[in-house]
C-alpha positions as CSV (number, residue, x, y, z in Angstrom):
1,M,-12.1,4.8,-9.4
2,K,-10.8,7.4,-6.8
3,R,-8.2,6.6,-4.5
4,R,-10.3,6.0,-1.4
5,E,-12.8,3.7,-3.4
6,Q,-9.5,1.6,-4.3
7,W,-8.5,1.6,-0.9
8,Q,-11.8,0.3,0.2
9,A,-11.9,-2.5,-2.3
10,V,-8.5,-3.5,-1.0
11,L,-9.7,-3.3,2.5
12,D,-12.9,-5.4,1.7
13,H,-10.7,-8.1,0.4
14,E,-8.3,-8.2,3.4
15,V,-11.0,-8.1,6.0
16,Q,-12.8,-10.9,4.3
17,R,-9.5,-12.9,4.1
18,W,-8.6,-12.5,7.6
19,S,-12.0,-12.5,9.1
20,N,-12.4,-16.1,7.7
21,M,-9.1,-17.3,9.3
22,P,-9.5,-19.8,12.1
23,Y,-9.3,-18.1,15.4
24,D,-6.2,-19.9,16.7
25,E,-4.2,-19.2,13.5
26,L,-5.3,-15.5,13.5
27,I,-4.0,-15.2,17.1
28,C,-0.8,-16.9,16.2
29,V,-0.1,-14.7,13.2
30,L,-1.1,-11.5,14.8
31,R,1.1,-11.7,18.1
32,D,2.8,-8.5,16.8
33,Q,1.7,-5.9,14.4
34,H,1.7,-7.4,11.0
35,A,2.5,-5.2,7.8
36,Y,2.7,-6.3,4.1
37,E,2.1,-5.1,0.5
38,V,-0.6,-6.5,-1.8
39,E,-1.1,-6.0,-5.6
40,F,-4.6,-5.3,-6.6
41,D,-5.7,-4.3,-10.2
42,S,-1.9,-3.7,-11.0
43,K,-1.2,-1.3,-8.1
44,K,0.4,-1.7,-4.9
45,Y,-1.2,-1.2,-1.6
46,Q,0.2,-1.3,2.2
47,V,-1.7,-3.2,4.7
48,E,-1.4,-3.2,8.4
49,I,-3.1,-5.5,10.7
50,E,-3.1,-5.7,14.5
51,I,-4.9,-7.0,17.4
52,L,-6.4,-4.0,19.4
53,K,-7.9,-5.8,22.1
54,S,-8.1,-9.3,23.5
55,V,-10.5,-10.2,26.3
56,G,-11.2,-13.7,27.2
57,Q,-12.3,-15.6,24.3
58,S,-12.8,-12.5,22.0
59,V,-10.3,-10.4,19.9
60,Q,-10.8,-6.9,18.1
61,V,-8.8,-6.6,15.1
62,M,-7.9,-3.6,13.1
63,I,-6.9,-3.5,9.4
64,A,-5.5,-0.3,7.7
65,V,-5.1,0.1,3.8
66,D,-3.4,2.9,2.0
67,D,-1.1,3.5,-1.2
68,G,1.9,4.8,0.7
69,S,1.2,8.5,-0.9
70,L,1.5,11.4,1.4
71,P,-0.5,13.1,2.7
72,A,-3.3,10.9,1.9
73,S,-1.9,7.8,3.5
74,L,-1.8,9.7,6.9
75,S,-5.5,8.7,7.1
76,P,-5.8,5.1,5.7
77,A,-9.1,3.3,5.0
78,T,-9.6,1.3,8.3
79,R,-12.0,-1.4,9.8
80,V,-12.3,-3.2,13.0
81,F,-13.7,-6.5,13.3
82,T,-14.3,-8.8,16.3
83,R,-13.6,-12.5,16.3
84,N,-14.7,-14.9,19.0
85,R,-13.3,-18.3,19.9
86,P,-15.5,-21.0,18.4
87,V,-17.3,-23.0,21.4
């Protein structure tokens, strides 16, 4: 599997995990930019997640994944999702 495909697999997993988190918990955890390391298929990846925009009862969240190698990590795999507070 190529580097970008590996990053995408990790990104898919992290997006699933974070987008399923309850709204209030997501907001609480992401008050500041959040960075951590995960292991996937015996390799380590860097994950950064932050709230890009918060308007009313909606937040826009960005997740980025890379393996820390330069120069490839200057352009990580990213995804943005929107989460609305349940009514």
